[in-house]
C-alpha positions in Angstrom: -116.0 -20.4 135.3 -116.2 -17.2 137.2 -117.0 -17.1 141.0 -116.0 -13.5 141.5 -118.2 -11.7 144.0 -120.0 -15.0 145.0 -120.9 -15.6 148.6 -119.9 -18.9 150.2 -122.7 -19.5 152.6 -123.9 -23.1 152.0 -122.7 -26.1 150.0 -126.2 -26.2 148.6 -125.6 -23.0 146.7 -123.1 -24.7 144.4 -123.2 -27.3 141.7 -120.7 -30.2 141.4 -119.0 -28.4 138.5 -118.5 -25.3 140.7 -117.2 -27.4 143.6 -114.8 -29.3 141.3 -113.6 -25.9 140.1 -112.9 -24.9 143.7 -110.8 -28.1 144.2 -108.8 -27.5 141.0 -108.1 -23.9 142.1 -106.8 -25.3 145.4 -104.3 -27.4 143.5 -102.9 -24.2 142.0 -102.3 -22.8 145.5 -99.7 -25.4 146.7 -96.6 -23.6 145.3 -98.0 -20.2 146.3 -98.5 -21.4 149.8 -94.9 -22.5 150.0 -93.2 -19.5 148.4 -95.8 -16.7 149.0 -97.5 -14.5 146.4 -98.8 -11.0 146.0 -101.8 -11.7 143.9 -104.1 -10.3 146.6 -101.8 -7.4 147.4 -103.8 -4.4 148.8 -106.8 -6.6 149.4 -108.3 -6.7 152.9 -110.2 -9.5 154.6 -112.3 -8.9 157.6 -112.7 -11.8 160.0 -115.8 -11.3 162.2 -115.7 -14.2 164.7 -118.5 -14.1 167.2 -117.4 -17.6 168.4 -113.9 -18.8 169.5 -111.8 -20.3 166.8 -108.3 -21.5 166.3 -107.9 -23.5 163.1 -110.5 -21.7 160.9 -109.5 -18.2 161.9 -105.7 -18.9 161.6 -106.3 -20.8 158.3 -108.1 -17.9 156.7 -105.6 -15.3 158.0 -102.6 -17.4 156.8 -104.3 -17.9 153.4 -104.7 -14.1 153.0 -101.1 -13.4 154.1 -99.7 -16.0 151.8 -101.4 -14.3 148.9 -100.1 -10.9 149.9 -103.3 -9.5 151.4 -104.1 -8.1 154.8 -106.5 -9.0 157.6 -108.5 -7.0 160.1 -111.2 -8.2 162.5 -112.0 -9.7 165.9 -112.2 -13.1 167.5 -114.4 -12.3 170.5 -117.6 -10.2 170.3 -116.7 -8.6 173.7 -114.0 -6.5 171.9 -116.4 -5.2 169.3 -119.4 -2.8 169.3 -121.6 -5.9 169.7 -120.9 -5.5 173.4 -122.6 -2.1 173.2 -125.7 -3.6 171.6 -124.9 -3.1 167.9 -126.8 -5.6 165.7 -125.2 -7.8 163.0 -126.5 -5.9 160.0 -125.0 -2.7 161.3 -121.6 -4.4 162.0 -121.6 -5.8 158.5 -122.5 -2.4 156.9 -119.7 -0.7 158.8 -116.9 -3.3 158.3 -117.5 -3.7 154.6 -116.2 -0.2 154.1 -112.9 -1.3 155.4 -112.5 -4.6 153.5 -113.0 -6.6 150.3 -114.3 -9.8 151.7 -116.0 -10.8 155.0 -115.4 -14.1 156.8 -118.0 -14.6 159.5 -118.4 -17.2 162.3 -121.5 -16.9 164.5 -123.4 -19.0 167.0 -126.7 -18.3 165.4 -127.9 -20.4 162.5 -128.5 -18.3 159.4 -126.3 -15.5 160.6 -123.9 -15.7 157.6 -126.8 -15.7 155.1 -128.3 -12.7 156.9 -125.0 -10.9 156.7 -124.8 -11.6 153.0 -128.1 -9.8 152.5 -126.7 -6.6 153.9 -123.2 -6.8 152.5 -122.1 -5.5 149.1 -118.9 -7.6 149.2 -118.5 -11.4 149.3 -119.4 -13.1 152.5 -117.8 -16.4 153.5 -119.5 -18.5 156.2 -116.9 -19.8 158.6 -119.5 -21.7 160.7 -123.1 -20.7 161.6 -124.4 -22.3 164.7 -124.9 -26.0 164.3 -126.2 -25.5 160.7 -123.3 -25.4 158.2 -119.5 -25.0 157.8 -119.1 -25.0 154.0 -115.3 -24.3 153.8 -114.6 -27.2 156.1 -116.7 -29.4 153.9 -114.8 -28.2 150.8 -111.4 -29.0 152.4 -112.8 -32.4 153.5 -113.8 -33.2 150.0 -110.4 -31.9 148.8 -108.7 -34.2 151.3 -110.6 -37.2 149.9 -109.8 -36.3 146.3 -106.1 -35.8 147.1 -105.9 -39.1 149.0 -108.0 -41.3 146.6 -107.8 -39.4 143.3 -111.6 -39.2 143.1 -114.6 -38.8 145.5 -116.9 -40.8 143.3 -117.6 -44.3 144.7 -116.1 -43.7 148.1 -117.6 -45.3 151.2 -117.6 -42.7 154.1 -118.5 -43.3 157.7 -119.4 -40.3 159.9 -119.1 -41.0 163.6 -120.3 -39.1 166.7 -122.2 -35.9 166.8 -124.3 -35.8 163.7 -127.1 -33.6 165.1 -125.2 -30.6 166.2 -122.0 -31.0 164.1 -122.2 -28.3 161.4 -119.2 -29.9 159.6 -121.0 -33.1 158.9 -124.1 -31.3 157.6 -122.1 -29.5 155.0 -120.0 -32.5 154.2 -123.2 -34.6 153.7 -124.5 -32.1 151.2 -121.1 -32.0 149.4 -120.9 -35.8 149.2 -124.4 -36.0 147.7 -123.1 -34.2 144.6 -120.8 -37.2 143.7 -121.8 -40.5 142.2 -121.7 -43.9 143.8 -121.0 -42.6 147.3 -122.2 -44.6 150.3 -122.6 -42.8 153.6 -122.6 -44.7 156.9 -124.0 -42.6 159.8 -122.9 -43.8 163.3 -124.2 -42.0 166.4 -126.2 -42.3 169.6 -129.9 -42.0 168.9 -130.1 -38.5 170.4 -127.3 -37.3 168.0 -128.6 -38.8 164.8 -128.3 -36.7 161.6 -131.1 -34.1 161.3 -134.2 -35.2 159.4 -134.1 -32.2 157.1 -130.6 -33.1 155.9 -131.6 -36.7 155.3 -134.8 -35.6 153.5 -132.7 -33.3 151.3 -130.1 -35.8 150.2 -131.9 -39.1 150.7 -132.7 -39.5 147.0 -129.1 -38.6 145.9 -126.9 -40.8 148.1 -127.0 -44.3 149.6 -127.3 -44.0 153.4 -127.1 -46.5 156.2 -127.6 -45.6 159.8 -126.3 -47.5 162.9 -124.7 -47.2 166.3 -121.6 -49.4 166.2 -118.4 -48.4 164.4 -117.0 -51.9 164.7 -119.8 -53.2 162.4 -118.8 -51.1 159.4 -115.1 -50.2 160.0 -113.9 -52.8 157.5 -116.3 -51.6 154.8 -115.3 -47.9 154.5 -112.6 -45.8 152.8 -113.0 -42.8 155.1 -113.6 -42.8 158.9 -114.7 -39.3 159.7 -114.7 -38.8 163.5 -116.3 -35.9 165.2 -116.3 -34.3 168.7 -119.4 -34.5 170.8 -119.9 -30.8 171.3 -120.7 -29.9 174.9 -121.3 -26.3 174.1 -124.2 -27.2 171.7 -126.3 -29.0 174.4 -129.0 -27.0 176.2 -129.3 -29.8 178.8 -126.1 -30.8 180.6 -127.6 -34.2 181.5 -128.1 -34.9 177.8 -124.4 -34.3 177.1 -123.3 -36.5 180.1 -125.4 -39.3 178.7 -123.5 -39.4 175.4 -120.0 -38.0 176.0 -117.3 -40.5 175.2 -119.7 -42.6 173.1 -117.0 -43.3 170.5 -113.3 -43.7 170.8 -111.1 -44.8 167.9 -108.0 -46.7 168.8 -105.0 -48.2 167.0 -106.5 -51.6 167.8 -109.8 -50.7 166.1 -107.9 -49.9 163.0 -106.6 -53.4 162.7 -110.0 -54.2 161.2 -109.9 -51.3 158.8 -109.0 -51.4 155.1 -105.3 -50.9 154.6 -105.9 -47.8 152.5 -108.7 -46.4 154.7 -108.1 -42.9 156.1 -109.1 -41.3 159.4 -110.3 -37.7 159.2 -111.5 -35.2 161.9 -112.5 -31.5 161.6 -110.7 -30.8 164.9 -110.4 -30.0 167.7 -110.5 -33.6 169.1 -111.1 -34.4 172.7 -111.0 -38.1 173.4 -112.6 -39.6 170.3 -109.3 -40.5 168.6 -106.5 -42.1 170.7 -103.1 -40.4 170.4 -101.7 -43.8 169.3 -103.7 -43.4 166.0 -101.6 -40.4 165.1 -98.6 -42.5 164.0 -100.6 -45.0 161.9 -100.8 -44.9 158.1 -104.5 -44.1 158.4 -104.3 -40.7 160.1 -105.0 -37.7 157.9 -106.5 -35.1 160.3 -103.3 -33.0 160.5 -102.8 -33.3 156.7 -106.3 -31.8 156.5 -105.0 -28.6 158.0 -102.6 -28.2 155.1 -105.2 -29.0 152.6 -107.5 -26.5 154.3 -105.0 -23.7 153.8 -104.9 -24.5 150.1 -108.6 -24.5 149.8 -109.1 -21.2 151.6 -106.4 -19.6 149.5 -108.2 -20.8 146.4 -111.6 -19.5 147.7 -110.2 -16.1 148.4 -108.7 -15.8 145.0 -112.0 -17.0 143.4 -114.4 -14.6 145.1 -111.9 -11.7 144.7 -111.4 -12.4 141.0 -107.6 -12.9 141.2 -107.1 -16.6 140.2 -103.5 -17.0 138.8 
């Protein structure tokens, strides 16, 4: 299977076979991540981050460096010509002359797809507004596969901000590609999963919606907690009405299955107690490692350098 030159904008652009191929490529990256490699020597990645980022940006940069490549870019639009009024298409047309792949994070939905229409090199969506975050979804699926051996048949609970959380939108689309998966959606009414997402995947996956984590915690294999994102709310009063709605503690996990895992795209605020970190269920820091492997794999795939 050849994904050289492909954009990674949305999970919906890929088949299950292609997604599984990405996961198998990530497996090949583990030794390379530990000892380093030069398979992307002389390749340059440009990271255009119009929103703040810690994990995603560092993960992509580390992935490129571990493979022998180089990175250029910015992490705040204030340091780029955007500050002078340059539009996104012009920024893309300029930066592609300096690089072999573009990684873009932007507060506007659809920005990465727009960028891909102007770029002549692969574009990777590192988060577009509250729409999608495909590489996070791929690393989440990879985490589940590594921990359980297979994604098929898993019961997954998504907790918290399902309306504005771009990670859960992408992950929902990804899970719908697998068979026998059941999805439990737990959120306040004003943060329920978007109707267009439910309409898209409702015929492909079994979905149950609710408001109480305690009612389903003993049924699921994966507890996927999310942060309620203050920055996505137009109305501060709306945020105040739902902040702190869910908080997972070590006591709560006494009701969970012994092999259940707790995941989180990070950063967390107060939705997972620190006392959960030491339990056998916590996987959110292991996700970070898996994310490095996935992004190394994706870079080798789109640049045509798979070992």
